[in-house]
C-alpha positions in Angstrom: -6.0 -43.8 100.2 -3.7 -41.3 98.8 -2.8 -43.5 95.9 -6.4 -44.2 95.1 -7.2 -40.4 95.1 -4.2 -39.9 92.8 -5.4 -42.5 90.3 -8.9 -41.0 90.2 -7.4 -37.6 89.6 -5.3 -39.0 86.7 -8.3 -40.7 85.2 -10.3 -37.5 85.5 -7.5 -35.5 83.7 -7.3 -38.1 80.9 -11.0 -38.0 80.3 -11.0 -34.2 80.3 -8.0 -34.1 77.8 -9.7 -36.6 75.5 -12.8 -34.4 75.5 -11.1 -31.4 74.0 -8.5 -33.2 71.9 -11.1 -34.9 69.7 -13.0 -31.8 68.8 -9.7 -30.0 68.2 -8.7 -32.7 65.7 -12.1 -32.8 64.1 -12.4 -29.1 63.5 -9.0 -27.4 63.7 -7.1 -29.9 61.5 -9.6 -29.5 58.5 -9.6 -25.7 59.0 -5.8 -25.8 58.9 -5.8 -27.9 55.7 -8.3 -25.5 54.1 -6.3 -22.5 55.1 -3.1 -24.0 53.7 -5.0 -24.9 50.5 -6.4 -21.4 50.2 -3.0 -19.9 50.7 -1.4 -22.1 48.1 -4.2 -21.5 45.6 -4.0 -17.7 46.1 -0.2 -17.5 46.1 0.3 -20.0 43.3 -2.2 -18.4 41.0 -1.3 -14.8 41.6 1.4 -14.6 38.9 1.8 -16.1 35.4 5.4 -16.2 34.4 7.3 -17.2 31.3 10.8 -17.3 30.0 9.6 -17.4 26.4 9.8 -13.6 25.8 11.9 -11.3 23.7 12.6 -7.6 23.4 11.2 -6.2 20.1 11.5 -3.0 18.1 9.7 -1.8 15.0 11.7 -2.4 11.8 11.2 -1.3 8.2 12.9 -3.2 5.4 13.8 -0.7 2.7 13.8 -2.0 -0.9 15.0 0.0 -3.9 12.6 0.7 -6.8 15.1 -0.4 -9.4 17.9 -2.9 -9.6 21.5 -1.8 -9.8 25.0 -1.8 -8.3 25.7 0.2 -5.2 28.0 3.1 -6.0 28.1 4.8 -2.7 26.9 4.2 0.9 26.4 7.5 2.6 25.9 6.2 6.2 27.6 3.8 8.5 26.2 0.6 10.1 24.0 1.4 13.1 24.1 5.1 12.4 21.1 7.2 13.2 19.3 8.6 10.2 16.5 11.1 9.7 13.5 10.8 7.3 14.7 11.6 3.7 18.4 11.3 4.4 20.3 9.7 1.6 21.5 6.2 2.5 22.5 4.5 -0.8 23.4 5.8 -4.2 23.1 3.4 -7.1 25.1 3.4 -10.3 23.2 5.4 -13.0 25.4 5.0 -16.0 23.0 2.8 -18.0 20.1 5.0 -17.0 21.8 8.0 -18.3 22.3 6.2 -21.6 18.6 5.2 -21.6 17.7 8.8 -20.9 19.6 10.0 -24.0 17.9 7.3 -26.1 14.5 8.3 -24.8 15.2 12.0 -25.6 16.2 11.0 -29.1 13.1 8.9 -29.5 10.9 11.8 -28.4 12.6 14.1 -30.9 12.2 11.5 -33.7 8.5 11.1 -32.8 7.9 14.9 -33.1 9.7 14.9 -36.5 7.5 12.0 -37.6 4.3 13.8 -36.6 5.5 17.0 -38.4 6.1 14.9 -41.5 2.6 13.4 -41.2 1.1 16.8 -40.9 3.1 18.0 -44.0 1.9 14.9 -45.9 -1.7 15.7 -44.9 -1.4 19.3 -46.1 0.1 18.0 -49.4 -2.9 15.7 -49.9 -5.2 18.5 -49.2 -3.6 20.5 -52.0 -3.8 17.5 -54.4 -7.5 17.1 -53.7 -8.0 20.8 -54.4 -6.1 20.5 -57.7 -8.0 17.3 -58.6 -11.3 19.0 -58.0 -10.3 21.9 -60.2 -9.2 19.5 -62.9 -12.5 17.7 -62.7 -14.4 20.9 -63.1 -12.4 21.7 -66.2 -12.9 18.2 -67.5 -16.6 18.5 -67.1 -16.7 21.9 -68.8 -14.5 20.6 -71.6 -16.8 17.6 -72.1 -19.7 20.0 -72.4 -18.0 22.0 -75.1 -16.9 18.8 -77.0 -20.4 17.5 -76.7 -21.8 20.7 -78.3 -19.2 20.6 -81.1 -19.9 16.9 -81.7 -23.6 17.7 -82.0 -22.7 20.1 -84.7 -20.5 17.6 -86.4 -17.5 19.9 -85.9 -15.3 17.3 -84.1 -14.8 13.6 -84.6 -16.3 11.1 -82.2 -12.8 10.2 -80.9 -12.4 13.7 -79.5 -15.7 13.4 -77.6 -14.6 10.0 -76.3 -11.3 11.5 -75.1 -13.2 14.3 -73.3 -15.5 11.7 -71.6 -12.4 9.7 -70.5 -10.7 12.8 -69.1 -13.7 13.7 -67.0 -14.0 10.2 -65.6 -10.3 10.1 -64.7 -10.5 13.5 -63.0 -13.5 12.5 -60.9 -12.0 9.1 -60.1 -8.7 10.7 -59.0 -10.6 12.9 -56.5 -12.0 9.8 -54.8 -8.6 8.2 -54.6 -7.0 11.3 -53.2 -9.7 11.7 -50.6 -9.0 8.1 -49.4 -5.3 9.0 -49.1 -6.3 12.2 -47.2 -8.4 10.1 -44.8 -5.3 7.8 -44.3 -3.1 10.8 -43.5 -5.7 12.2 -41.1 -6.0 8.8 -39.3 -2.2 8.7 -38.8 -2.5 12.1 -37.1 -5.1 10.7 -34.6 -8.1 11.9 -36.5 -7.3 15.6 -35.9 -4.8 17.2 -38.1 -4.9 20.4 -36.0 -4.0 18.6 -32.7 -0.7 19.9 -31.1 2.3 17.8 -31.9 2.9 16.9 -28.2 -0.6 15.5 -27.9 0.0 12.9 -30.7 -0.1 9.3 -29.3 3.4 8.5 -30.7 4.9 11.6 -29.1 3.1 11.0 -25.8 4.5 7.4 -25.8 8.0 8.6 -26.3 7.5 11.3 -23.6 6.3 8.7 -21.2 9.4 6.6 -21.8 11.6 9.6 -21.1 9.7 10.4 -17.9 10.1 6.8 -16.7 13.8 7.1 -17.3 13.9 10.3 -15.3 11.9 8.7 -12.4 14.3 5.7 -12.5 17.2 8.1 -12.2 15.6 9.6 -9.1 15.2 6.1 -7.7 19.0 5.7 -7.8 19.0 7.8 -4.7 17.7 5.6 -1.9 16.5 7.6 1.2 15.5 6.6 4.7 11.7 6.5 4.9 11.7 7.3 8.7 13.9 8.1 11.6 15.8 5.2 13.2 19.0 3.2 13.1 20.3 2.0 9.7 21.2 -1.7 9.8 22.3 -4.5 7.4 23.7 -2.0 4.9 25.2 -3.3 1.7 28.7 -2.4 0.5 29.8 -0.4 -2.5 29.8 -2.7 -5.5 27.0 -4.9 -4.2 24.1 -5.6 -6.5 20.6 -4.9 -5.2 17.3 -6.1 -6.7 14.1 -4.1 -7.1 11.6 -5.0 -4.5 14.1 -6.9 -2.3 15.2 -5.4 1.0 18.6 -3.6 0.7 18.8 -2.5 4.3 16.7 -1.9 7.4 15.7 1.0 9.5 15.1 0.1 13.2 13.1 2.5 15.2 15.2 4.1 17.9 12.3 4.2 20.3 9.2 2.1 21.1 10.9 -1.0 22.5 8.3 -3.6 23.6 8.2 -7.1 24.9 6.6 -10.1 23.1 5.9 -12.7 25.8 4.4 -16.1 25.0 2.5 -17.5 28.1 1.0 -20.9 28.4 -2.7 -20.9 27.4 -3.6 -22.3 30.8 -1.9 -19.4 32.5 -3.9 -16.8 30.5 -7.3 -17.8 31.9 -7.3 -15.0 34.5 -5.1 -12.5 32.8 -7.0 -9.4 31.7 -5.9 -6.5 29.4 -4.8 -3.5 31.4 -3.1 -5.5 34.2 0.5 -4.8 35.0 3.5 -7.0 34.3 7.1 -7.0 35.5 9.9 -7.7 33.0 13.4 -8.9 33.9 16.1 -8.7 31.1 18.6 -11.5 31.2 21.3 -9.4 29.8 20.7 -6.7 32.4 19.2 -8.5 35.4 16.5 -6.6 37.2 17.6 -4.9 40.4 15.4 -3.1 42.9 16.5 0.3 44.2 13.7 1.3 46.6 10.6 1.4 44.5 12.5 1.8 41.1 14.1 -0.6 38.7 17.3 -0.2 36.8 16.0 -2.2 33.9 12.5 -3.0 33.1 9.3 -1.3 34.3 5.6 -1.9 34.7 4.1 -2.8 31.3 0.6 -2.9 30.1 -0.6 -6.4 29.3 -1.9 -6.7 25.7 -4.8 -8.8 24.6 -3.7 -11.9 22.7 -5.4 -10.8 19.5 -3.5 -7.5 19.5 -0.1 -9.0 19.3 1.5 -8.9 15.8 4.8 -10.6 15.2 7.3 -8.1 13.7 10.8 -9.2 12.6 13.4 -8.3 15.2 16.8 -6.9 14.7 19.5 -9.6 15.2 18.7 -12.3 17.7 17.2 -10.0 20.3 17.5 -10.4 24.0 15.7 -13.0 26.1 13.5 -11.7 28.9 11.5 -13.1 31.7 8.0 -11.7 32.1 5.5 -12.2 34.8 1.9 -10.9 34.8 0.2 -9.9 38.1 -3.1 -11.6 37.9 -5.9 -12.1 40.5 -8.0 -15.2 40.2 -11.7 -14.8 40.7 -14.2 -17.5 40.1 -16.9 -15.0 39.3 -14.7 -13.4 36.6 
């Protein structure tokens, strides 16, 4: 009797247990799987990380305006410079010679113009004399014509007077052509100042170019920063080719290259944490020894700028929040 009651009690307990175990497995286990999936999805998609990142600084490559040999280097490697500070001095020996030659060419051009002006004035005088001679020849022809009409002079004398008149008038035309030539050599205006003559202006321009080239033998820093990759005295530098670089002493930034699939939920304005491999990131309360919160830039706003040396590798992670509606 006791055994039968005990078996009925055990059977009742088994039935009761099976009644709540089945719903538990049907509902609690899927909910647990969903919860684990949601946690994994949220924690796994919260950060986008990459090791393909580098520290960058703005850099300017400074190229001289002229080619030449370096005579003097006024600063040392990695020395801080200010805008306008002299960095290199190029040898100017040949330019000094070119300047002397240009000065001589300018003086010769002025002499040539003065000679042309003197020749023009000479032709003016010759034309005036020719006109007076033609007036005399015309008057003489009239007198000889009157005498010939009276039969007081032979016909040969009249012919000589006619020939003299024609030669006098013809010489005026020739001299006027020569006068026009002299005026054209003076640029069409004989009264123009000497320094405004084209030949003089050309020579003056060559002299000014030589003076500008001499100024370019002094190579200055275009901005404040650190001088790098300096040449040595005696090295040859080419015009338009970088001779040294100025690296900005501020404005360090990070160029991080994330996978495209990780950038789906990253938005401009979100924060990022940077860890520098050379100086590992260490927390001290709420502060960092190296690295800080950085603004995430849009992909289109990133422009690759040459870095000084090999740079330092960094590890960057962007704090992102996935949202299916975003």
